C-alpha positions, 0 to 999 in steps of 0.5 A: 500500500502506498502513502497516496491510499493512506492520505485518501483514507485519512481525510475528514469525510464530514468536511468532504461531504460538506464541501461537495454539497456546497460546491454547486452554490459556488458554481451557480449564479446567486439566484439560479433560475434556469437549468438546461440538462445538456443530454436528453438520454437516460442520464438526462431523463433520470436527472430531470426526474430526481429534480422534480421529486426534489421539488426545486424552483429550477426552471428546467429544459433539455438540450441535445446535440441530436437535432431530431430529438423533438420538442418535449421529453417527459413533459419538459421542453427540449431547446435546440442547441443554437437556441439554448446558447443564444438565449441562455449562455449568460443566464442559465446553468448548463448541466452536462448530463452525458456520461462521457462529458469533457468534449461537450463541456468544452464545446459549450464553454467555447460557445460562450456559456458562462455556467457549465457544470458536471452532473455530479455537482448537481447530485452532490448538492442534493445528496439525500434526494438525488443520490445514489446513482449507481456508484455515484454516492456519498463517500462515507462507506469508503471511510467506514469500511477502510480496512476492507478498502486497504485489503482490496487494494493489496489484492490487485496484481499490477500497478495500473489496477492499484493506481486506477483503484486509488483514482476512483476513490480520489474521484469520489472524495474530491471536493471539486469535480475533476474527470478521472484521467485515462481510460481503455477503449469501450470496444475492449470492455470485458475482453481487454487483450492484455488480460483475456486470452482465448481458448478454443474450448471456451464455455462462455456465460453472459450474465446480463445478455440484454439483446445479444450485444455482448454475446455478439462482441464475444463471437466477433472476437472468438469467431468459431473458437468456442464450445458453448454460450449460456446467456441470462436476461430476465427482462421480457422485452430484452429476452425476446430480442435476445432470442431474435438475435440467436435466431439470426445466427447461422444454424450451427451457431444457434445450437451452441447458444443456450438462453435463460430468462432469469435474473441471478442470485444466491438462491432461487425465487422471485425478485422485484426490481425496476426497469426503464425499457433499455439496457438499464434497470434498477433505476428510480421512477421506472416500471417495477416487474417481478422476475424469476431468479436462478442460481448459477451453481444449480443451472450450470452444474454440468456446464463447467464455464471457462469465462463468466461476464457479469453486468447485472445492475448491482446484483453481482455480489449475490450472483457470485455467491450463487456461483461459489462452487463454479469459482472454487472448482472450475475457476472460470475467467471472470469480468465483473462490473463493479460500478453499480454500488460505490462499495463494490469497488472493494467488496467484489475483489474481496469476495472473488478472492475469498471464493478462490485465492488463486485468482489474479485480480485486475481493474480496468475502466472504459468510461469517464469518471467512475463508470464502466469499471470492470474487475478481471479475475484471471485463473492460473493458466490464462 
């Protein structure tokens, strides 16, 4: 462990949270009236919903680089970019509600917008009402669980992972927003070439298969060099699209793909969670559904996976518990998302190590800030 990690963990969490909460007021005009949410995708809509629940007096507009987006969204007016800049550059606060935002921020500043803030500043200013948003949360757990944070740091097998781990912790504890430095290419998520080697007998398990996109990425990289694929997707609409994707494959490939309409956990049963109709689930204000929950150790008892990918909206720790025998006896390569909860950054590496200490653990990030962060667990021989 380095002094840098000690320096983070010895900071005053109450002072950090107070400063984060006050930071937006330093950035806004004395009497903010208009917020323009620049980015009308999932993050913009979620931010607008949370602002409505907050009951603020802000006048809220959407704005987006897409010129064909329409005039309103969820009852909120959408301003064309040119109109928003011409009429509000001096008087409104532009809140960037796009996950990979530095380019957009530079674009707005260059256009003359006086007040441009990152969405995290808005969320941190109203922490009780607007957070958590996945792992964007108040940093208190980092300090209350400092012993496990230190233990997780010591598990990582290379300096890049340790530096990334500290950078994310520092991002959560910084008083003023600054983007995290560096990231890997999005096209390499789950399969970064310096960590993931291919096997001709690969038996791949996709937990959170959505509409088949990540299975498609896997097939693009492995070509015909695999034995079987098992895909899990609990949301009915997504599962139907996943089946259509399989049906679009050549017949010999279709026979190698098994699909399961289940969520995953540590025990069988049903789960209730929220979905928003696309790749995201477990989000506020979305429709609640009931889904069947399965256990990997039971469903795949005879499958013997060699590679498991998990992106299941925060259920990763419970699903890993349900795969304890697989991790111990089959030791598949693991690529596990750990950005759905601030605590997963250290809890998931510790959990994997406890299940099988032979794994070497690595951390890689594929988006700005704390998003698209993946823990790689590499077994001996790979």
